[in-house]
N, C-alpha and C positions, 0 to 999 in steps of 0.2 A: 505492499501500500506506501502511495507517494503522501509525502508528510506535509500534510497544510498546516501554515502556521498558527499559530494558537493566538485569539487577540487579548487585550488586555481589559480586566473588569472595569475598567475607566473607560473604555470605548463601547460597555454594555450600553444597550438602550433602556435607559430605566425607567421611561414614562413607560414603553411597552410592557415591560416585566411587571410592574403595578398595576397596567391595566388587566394582563393576563389574570395576575393573584386575586386581582378582588372580581373577574367575574369567572373563572373556572375553578381560583381555590389553588394552583398550583399554577409555574412558569419555568418552560426550558429556558437556559443556559445556554448560547452557543459553544464553540469551542474555546473552552478557556485551558484545559490540556494539548499540547503536542504529544505525539506519539512517545518522545523519548520521555517527555513528562510520566507519560502512561507508566512506560518500562523502568522509569526510576524508580516511582511508587511501588510498583509491583516486587520490583528488585527488594524495598525494604521487609517482605514478609518473612523469607528466612533466616532475617539476623532478629532474634528475640530480646538484642539490647535495645528494639527500638520501642519496644513495648512493655506495657503494664500489667498486662493480664490478656487471657486465650481463652474465648467460649467455646464451647463445643454446643453448636443447637442442638443435638438431640438428645444429651444430658439432658436438659432441663425442659424437652418437648417445644422449643422456638422452633422447630423445624430441621432439617438435615442441611449442615455445614459450618462453617467455622466463621468467627473474628475477630480479631486484634485491637485493643485498644492502644493509639500510641502513647508513650511516657512525655513527659514535660522535659526540656524544651522538645517543641513540636520541629521536625524536620522543618526547614525552613521554606518551603511552598506551601505546607499546610497552613504553616502560620501566616503567609500571607494571604493565603485563602481564607481564611478564617478574618483576618482583620478587615481585609478589601473587602468582602461582602458584605460583612455586619453593618456597614453606617445606612446603605441604602434600604438595607430589609428594616432595620430599625426605623425609619420614620414609614414606612408601611405597616408595621408593628402598632405604632403609635398610633397612626390613623384607625384600624380596627380596633384599639382598646378605645376609642372615643367612638366609634359607631355603636359598642355594646354597651355606653354609659359610663365607661369609666375615665379616669384621667391617663394622659399621657404619661410614661412612667419607664419609657426604655431609655440608656443614656445615650448620647452621640455616637461613642467610642465603644470597642469591645472591652476594652482594661476597665473602663469603668463599668461596665455590665458583670464584666468575670469579679469585681470586688465585689459588688452586690453576692454572689453565689459564694463567694469565700466567709463571707459575714454569715452563712448559712451553715458553714460548713461543708459547703462542695467545694471539693479542694482538685479533685479528679479529672484529669483531661479527657475530653468524649470523643475526637477524631478518631475516625476507626477506617480498617480495611476491612472488607467482606472475600471472602471465596466460597464459591459451590461448585461440588462436582455434580457430572451426569445422577442426576436422581435428587438434587438439592434443591430445597424450597426454604422460605423465609414466612412464619405465619403471620399474621395481619397484628398488628402491634405500634406502641408508640414508644419514643424514647423522651423519658420524663428525669428521671433522675434524683429529682429532689424537688424542694418546694420553689426554689426559680428555676423558671424556665424560659427560654426563649419561641418564641411561637413558630419559628420557620430552622427548617433542616435544607442541606445540600446534599445532594448524592454525585456524584461522578462516573460514569463509567471506564474502566480503565481497558478496557479491552472490546472487541469488534463480534458484536449480533450477526451469526450465520457463518462467518470466518475462526473465529477460537470456540465459540459455543452455539449452542440453539436452544431455545426455551428461553425462562429465566426473565420473562419480562415484569418491570416496576407493575404494582397493582396499587391503585392507591382507592379506596373505600366511604364513601361520605355517609354516612347517618342524619338525617334531617328527622325533626320532630314529626312524630303520628304520620312518616310515609317511609317506603320501603328503601332501601339502601342504594344507592349509585355507586358506580365503579367505573376505572377509569384504567386501559389500558396503556400505557407508556416506554414508547422504545427511544433510547439514547445510541447517538453513534459513540466510537472513543473520542473521549474527553471533552465530550457534553455534559452540561450538568443539569440538574432538575431542584427547584424548590418546592417546597410541600410544606404544609403545616404542621407542626410537632403535635399539636390536639384537638385545634378546633378551630374555626374563622366562622365572620359575622356573613349569612347572605340579606339581603333584603325582602324585607316582606311588605305586605299592605299593613301592617303596623307599625312597622318600622325596620331595624336587623334585626335578625336572630340566631343563635348559635348553633351550629352545627359540629358534630363529630367525626373527625377522620383519622382512619389508620392506615397504615400500608405494609407491603410484604414483597414478595419476590416469588412468581410461579415458578412449578417444576423446570430446573434444568435439564434437558432432554440428551444432550452433546456436549464433552468440552470442559471445560472450566472457565468459571464466570467470575471475573473482578470487580471489585467497586470500591470506590471512598466516599466515606460517610464526615461530611462535615456536619457536629452538632456545636453549635454557641456555648450550650449553655454547661458547665462543669459539673460532677457528680459527686454524691455523697459518697 
């Protein structure tokens, strides 16, 4: 595959991203990671010094697969993604709070937000790398980790669907009050990202905004090995 240069976070059309988040509850990011970036991140998987813990999903009945949480300090590229994506998402996060009748409370920088996490005893970094072999999947879930959580998280595809693996689609399911659940199946190309809600989002109704709950997961990988990178902005207890 010919390498296409990745764009910078500053070049992202954040107005379009915010519109997509408001309308659909999720938004695709363009190719922020080059093929080389993706390979470099995948290469960290075999070096345990990068990680604070490894989770076998089957052991906890989360699914079938494995993920590893990075140690602090994070690898430079992950730190850049976490710090660079946060400010524009905080703008949307505060608007969503106000739509649901709350005061805006997310600070402008990641460092300020993490200070709030640390005051609540949430000191463990949460960015992670996930690996699924054929037959692997991830059950629908939320990544909260404590009292303080950021309402968005981001996942990046580290290898290419239909070349490195088949199946393994990203699933996002929204439960609206007194209604059937609505599901989204989302495919990413290598290096692309997806922003989606950590817990809930506001939806406009006849009497103003109401809250809907979302959960995410991964459908069964049918062949190959699937790698992805998760950027979660709040730290864990």
